[in-house]
C-alpha positions in Angstrom: 9.5 -32.3 9.8 6.6 -30.7 7.3 4.7 -27.6 9.0 0.5 -28.2 8.4 -0.6 -25.5 9.9 -2.7 -23.8 7.7 -1.2 -19.3 7.6 -2.8 -16.7 6.2 -1.2 -17.8 2.6 -2.0 -20.9 2.6 -3.8 -21.7 -1.0 -3.1 -18.5 -2.3 -1.1 -18.6 -5.7 1.8 -16.4 -5.0 1.7 -12.7 -5.8 0.9 -9.2 -4.3 -1.6 -10.5 -2.3 0.7 -13.2 -0.9 3.1 -11.0 0.4 0.5 -8.6 1.8 -0.1 -11.4 3.6 3.1 -13.1 5.1 3.5 -9.3 6.7 0.9 -9.6 8.1 1.7 -12.8 9.9 5.1 -11.3 10.5 3.0 -8.5 12.3 1.4 -11.1 13.9 -1.9 -11.2 12.6 -3.6 -14.9 13.1 -6.4 -16.2 10.9 -8.6 -15.8 12.7 -7.6 -11.5 13.7 -8.7 -12.2 9.8 -11.7 -14.0 9.2 -12.9 -11.5 12.4 -12.5 -9.0 9.2 -16.1 -10.0 7.7 -17.7 -10.9 10.7 -17.1 -7.9 13.2 -17.9 -5.2 11.5 -16.6 -2.0 14.4 -13.1 -3.9 12.9 -14.1 -3.7 9.5 -14.8 -0.1 10.0 -11.8 0.8 11.4 -9.8 -1.3 8.6 -11.7 0.6 6.2 -11.0 3.9 7.0 -7.0 3.6 7.6 -7.2 1.9 3.4 -9.3 4.8 2.9 -6.4 7.2 4.5 -4.2 5.9 3.2 -5.5 5.8 -0.4 -6.1 9.8 -0.8 -4.3 11.0 2.3 -0.1 11.2 1.8 2.0 10.7 5.2 3.4 13.7 7.8 7.1 13.1 6.0 5.4 12.7 2.3 4.0 16.4 2.9 7.4 17.5 4.5 9.1 16.3 1.4 6.5 17.5 -0.9 6.2 21.1 0.5 10.5 21.8 0.8 9.8 20.9 -3.1 7.5 23.5 -3.8 9.2 26.3 -1.8 12.8 25.0 -3.7 10.6 24.8 -7.3 8.2 27.8 -7.0 8.0 29.8 -3.3 11.6 30.5 -3.1 11.0 30.9 1.3 13.9 31.0 2.9 12.0 30.5 6.1 11.3 26.8 5.0 13.4 24.1 5.7 13.1 21.3 7.6 14.9 22.2 10.3 11.7 24.6 10.5 9.3 21.8 9.5 11.1 19.3 12.4 11.0 22.8 15.0 7.2 22.5 14.9 7.2 18.9 16.5 4.7 16.0 15.7 1.7 16.6 14.0 -1.9 16.4 15.8 -3.3 12.4 15.6 -5.6 12.4 12.9 -8.9 11.2 14.5 -11.4 8.3 12.6 -12.3 8.5 9.2 -16.5 7.8 8.9 -19.0 8.0 6.6 -19.4 11.3 7.8 -16.3 12.8 8.8 -13.4 13.4 6.2 -10.4 14.1 8.1 -6.8 14.2 7.1 -3.9 16.3 9.0 -2.0 18.7 6.9 1.3 20.9 7.3 0.4 24.6 6.4 2.5 27.2 6.2 0.7 31.6 6.4 2.4 34.5 5.4 0.6 36.8 7.2 -1.6 38.4 4.4 -4.3 36.2 3.8 -4.3 37.0 0.0 -0.9 36.6 -0.5 -1.1 32.8 0.5 -4.1 32.3 -1.4 -2.0 33.3 -4.5 0.9 30.8 -4.0 -0.7 28.1 -2.2 -2.8 28.2 -5.6 0.9 28.6 -7.7 2.1 24.9 -5.1 -1.9 23.3 -6.2 -0.4 24.0 -10.6 3.0 23.1 -9.7 2.2 19.6 -8.0 -1.1 18.9 -10.2 1.6 19.4 -13.6 -0.6 22.8 -14.7 -3.9 20.2 -15.2 -5.7 23.1 -13.6 -7.7 25.9 -13.9 -9.2 28.9 -12.5 -12.2 30.5 -13.7 -11.5 33.9 -14.8 -13.6 36.3 -12.4 -11.3 34.9 -9.1 -8.5 37.0 -9.2 -6.0 36.7 -6.2 -5.8 40.7 -5.4 -7.9 42.1 -2.4 -10.6 44.2 -5.2 -12.1 40.4 -5.8 -11.0 38.2 -3.0 -11.3 38.9 0.7 -11.0 37.7 4.2 -14.2 36.8 5.8 -15.1 40.1 8.6 -15.8 36.9 11.7 -12.3 34.6 9.8 -9.4 33.4 12.9 -6.6 35.2 12.5 -4.3 32.3 11.5 -0.4 31.9 12.8 2.6 33.5 11.0 5.1 30.5 9.3 4.1 26.9 9.6 2.3 24.5 11.5 0.2 20.8 11.5 -3.7 21.5 11.6 -6.5 18.5 11.2 -8.4 19.6 8.8 -12.2 18.6 8.1 -13.0 17.9 4.2 -16.4 15.6 4.5 -19.5 15.1 4.3 -20.7 16.5 8.0 -22.3 19.6 5.9 -23.5 18.8 2.5 -27.1 18.5 0.9 -29.8 21.0 3.4 -27.4 22.6 5.2 -27.0 26.7 3.9 -24.3 28.2 4.1 -24.9 31.3 6.2 -25.9 28.8 8.8 -23.4 26.8 8.6 -20.8 30.1 9.3 -23.4 31.1 12.2 -22.5 27.7 13.9 -19.8 27.4 13.4 -18.4 30.7 14.8 -20.7 30.3 18.0 -18.4 27.5 17.9 -15.2 29.2 17.3 -14.4 26.8 14.9 -11.9 27.6 12.2 -13.3 28.1 8.8 -11.3 26.5 5.1 -9.4 29.9 3.6 -6.1 30.5 2.0 -4.6 26.2 3.1 -7.1 24.8 0.6 -4.8 24.8 -2.2 -2.1 23.8 -0.3 -3.9 21.0 1.0 -4.9 19.9 -2.3 -1.0 20.8 -3.9 0.1 18.1 -0.5 -3.0 15.6 -0.7 -3.2 14.7 -4.6 -4.6 12.1 -4.5 -7.5 13.2 -2.5 -8.6 16.3 -5.5 -8.2 13.6 -7.9 -10.5 11.4 -6.1 -13.4 14.1 -5.6 -17.4 13.4 -6.2 -20.1 15.2 -5.3 -21.6 11.9 -2.9 -18.3 10.4 -0.6 -15.6 12.7 -1.7 -16.9 15.8 -2.1 -15.5 19.4 -3.4 -15.5 21.6 -0.6 -16.2 25.2 -0.1 -13.7 28.0 1.8 -15.9 29.9 3.7 -13.3 32.3 5.3 -12.6 33.6 2.2 -15.3 35.9 0.1 -15.0 36.6 -3.8 -16.9 39.9 -5.5 -16.6 38.9 -9.2 -15.1 41.2 -11.8 -17.4 44.4 -12.4 -19.7 43.4 -9.4 -19.5 45.1 -5.9 -21.0 43.0 -3.4 -19.2 39.5 -2.2 -21.5 37.1 -2.1 -19.5 34.1 -3.7 -17.6 32.2 -2.1 -13.9 29.7 -3.8 -14.8 26.2 -4.2 -12.0 24.1 -5.2 -13.5 20.8 -7.6 -12.1 18.0 -10.5 -13.4 16.7 -12.9 -12.1 14.0 -14.5 -11.7 15.3 -18.6 -9.0 16.9 -18.4 -9.5 20.0 -17.1 -7.8 18.7 -13.7 -8.4 20.1 -10.5 -10.4 23.2 -11.0 -11.0 26.9 -8.3 -14.5 28.7 -8.9 -16.3 31.1 -6.5 -19.8 30.2 -6.4 -22.9 31.5 -5.3 -23.2 31.5 -1.7 -26.8 31.4 0.8 -28.8 28.2 -1.1 -28.1 24.7 -0.3 -25.0 23.4 -1.4 -25.7 20.3 -3.7 -23.0 18.0 -2.1 -20.6 20.9 -1.7 -18.6 20.4 1.5 -17.6 22.8 4.2 -14.0 23.6 5.1 -12.6 23.4 8.7 -9.8 22.8 10.5 -10.8 20.7 14.1 
């Protein structure tokens, strides 16, 4: 007997969309569930957040595979193995993305020397983005040019999972010194040498950067003195330009409003 009961795929030409709806139906999604996406605001927000995370960020498994490839081709660090990555345990659950926060889970590696870690993380970024990167000449990875902020929280040596916030928490009207003071008061780890590695492990994220919903990101825990200068009043800024330059890393001035840039920090 023919089953005339409507399904998620009724009346839709077969193709990728149909197969997607069939997969949802197999998981128990009903017509009412699908229709609720258009009428239930909370449900729609959660679905959009999940889709955004899928669009921008790699899964933990994908990151582990990428880090192994980076290490084999670039770092050649004998301590970075699949067994070592599995030994640190499962990654933490990622908070929900919303119109302010852009959270992701990231796999990080720390050498114990922040400047060395910064340099090798940029090498990983260059490797993953196939050389479609550029670094401002005044940003040289030496203690004479780049130093760690005095109040920076020490990082544990080795591998670790972390939750990074790369979104719009601090934008536009917030000045860098005020934001740093607030984060220090709450003992929040500010982003530093980790930033280029996040761009390597989440390549789709960095290529979607703009100055609105997916902003360029500062690494405020590192201070930069431009070549020929004696004061450390710049911070590394990671951004993307879709004109052939690709991923860029430049020192930018502190002490002014952010103009659409974000502060990277860890939850």
